[in-house]
Each structure stands twice: as structure tokens, then as C-alpha cells.
C-alpha positions in Angstrom: 108.1 138.0 227.7 110.0 138.5 224.4 113.3 137.4 226.0 111.7 134.1 227.1 110.4 133.4 223.6 113.9 133.9 222.1 115.4 131.7 224.7 113.1 128.7 223.8 113.3 129.3 220.0 116.2 127.0 219.4 114.4 124.2 221.3 111.3 124.7 219.2 113.3 124.5 216.0 115.0 121.4 217.2 111.7 119.7 218.0 110.1 120.6 214.7 113.1 119.3 212.8 113.1 116.0 214.8 109.5 115.3 214.1 109.9 116.0 210.4 112.9 113.7 210.2 111.0 110.9 211.9 108.1 111.3 209.5 110.5 111.1 206.5 112.2 108.0 207.8 108.9 106.2 208.5 107.7 107.0 205.0 110.9 105.6 203.5 110.9 102.4 205.4 107.3 101.6 204.4 108.1 102.0 200.8 111.0 99.6 201.2 108.6 97.0 202.6 106.3 97.6 199.7 109.1 97.1 197.2 110.2 93.9 199.0 106.6 92.5 198.9 105.1 93.5 195.5 101.4 93.4 194.9 101.8 90.7 192.4 104.4 88.7 190.4 104.4 86.0 187.8 106.0 82.6 187.3 106.5 81.5 183.7 105.1 78.3 182.3 108.6 76.8 181.9 109.7 77.8 185.5 106.4 76.3 186.9 107.0 73.0 185.1 110.6 73.0 186.2 109.5 73.0 189.9 107.9 69.6 189.5 111.1 68.1 187.9 113.1 68.8 191.1 113.5 66.4 194.0 113.3 67.1 197.7 116.4 68.9 199.1 117.2 70.4 195.6 117.9 74.1 195.4 116.4 76.0 192.5 118.6 78.1 190.3 116.3 80.5 188.4 118.2 83.7 187.7 115.2 85.1 185.7 112.8 84.9 188.7 114.1 86.4 191.9 111.1 85.1 193.8 112.0 81.4 193.2 115.8 81.6 192.8 117.7 79.8 195.6 114.5 78.2 197.0 114.7 74.8 198.6 112.4 72.0 197.5 111.1 70.5 200.7 108.4 68.2 199.3 107.6 67.1 195.8 105.2 64.1 195.7 103.1 62.5 193.0 100.3 60.1 193.8 98.2 59.2 190.7 96.9 62.4 189.3 97.6 64.3 192.5 100.7 66.4 192.9 102.0 68.3 196.0 104.9 70.7 196.0 106.3 72.7 198.9 109.2 75.2 198.5 111.0 77.1 201.2 111.4 80.5 199.5 114.6 82.5 199.9 113.1 85.8 198.7 110.4 85.9 201.5 111.8 85.1 204.9 109.9 82.3 206.6 107.6 81.8 203.6 106.6 78.7 201.6 105.2 78.2 198.1 102.6 75.4 198.1 101.2 73.9 195.0 98.4 71.2 195.1 97.1 69.7 191.9 94.2 67.4 192.1 93.6 66.0 188.6 93.3 68.1 185.5 91.0 70.9 186.7 91.9 71.7 190.3 95.1 73.5 191.0 95.8 75.5 194.2 98.9 77.7 194.4 99.6 79.9 197.4 102.4 81.4 199.6 102.2 81.3 203.3 104.6 82.5 206.0 105.2 81.3 209.5 105.1 84.8 210.9 101.9 85.7 209.0 103.7 88.5 207.2 103.2 87.3 203.6 100.2 85.8 201.8 99.8 85.3 198.1 97.3 83.4 196.0 98.1 82.1 192.6 96.0 81.8 189.4 97.0 80.1 186.2 96.1 81.9 182.9 97.4 80.7 179.6 100.2 78.7 181.4 101.5 81.7 183.3 101.0 81.7 187.1 100.1 85.1 188.6 100.7 85.4 192.3 98.6 88.2 193.9 99.0 89.5 197.4 96.1 88.7 199.7 95.0 88.2 203.3 95.3 85.0 205.2 91.5 84.5 205.0 91.6 84.6 201.2 93.5 81.4 201.0 90.9 78.6 201.0 91.7 74.9 200.8 89.4 72.5 199.0 
């Protein structure tokens, strides 16, 4: 009986090592995703105002904001006191920043992704836009 246990001991050590390596790599990869998609980030007042000065097909150059840098302006329209802006973001694959302003008191800012991997909802406080990660259901249109 003892001879059989010693014969299978290297196999047992190999299996235990393989499971622990798999657990470590899974933990590392999930932390990389969390770093790529932070819980929240901000857009300064000057960067936010700059977005509306760009025309469709312009590429943004904002070195101080990695989330907006190299983004493509797809739509930027103004109709009376209504504004609509759509950016194709380079930081988040397949994601768009949408801004809808209806008059002075109604502003909606959110990020949606085609593959439903990223959702952020924005809030303006003292001119600074804070984008907070949320669920798809948390994004409500008026």
C-alpha cells in the first residue's frame, strides 16, 4: 500500500500545483479588467466644453484625460437649446459617450457599449462631470 502512495505522489503534487497556478492567473486577469474599467472617472469642465466645439469626424486630443483622448466625434448637433453629442471612445472598445442637453436644466451623460460590457452614467457637479460605473438598467432616457 505504501509503495502505491509513493508512486502517485508526484502526480498529486503536479495536480495541486496546476490548480493553484490556475487560481492565481484567474485572480490576476480579473484585476486587469478592473483596472481597465474603473469604478468612476472625471471629465473636467474645460474638456467637457471642448467636446461641443468639435465637428463630426474630428479626433480629440486630450492628453490629460486617457478616457477621451483619441476619441472620434461621430455626431455633434445643436437645435435651439438642445444639444446632442456622440463620441466613439478609444479607451473602451465598442463604447460610445452620449451627451444630451435639453435646455438649461436637463443634461444626460452616459457611456454605452455595443457588446454590453461597459455602462457609465454621468453627473455634473460644480462643472466637473463624474462618470460612475452602473448597470444597463440604470441608464434611463427622458
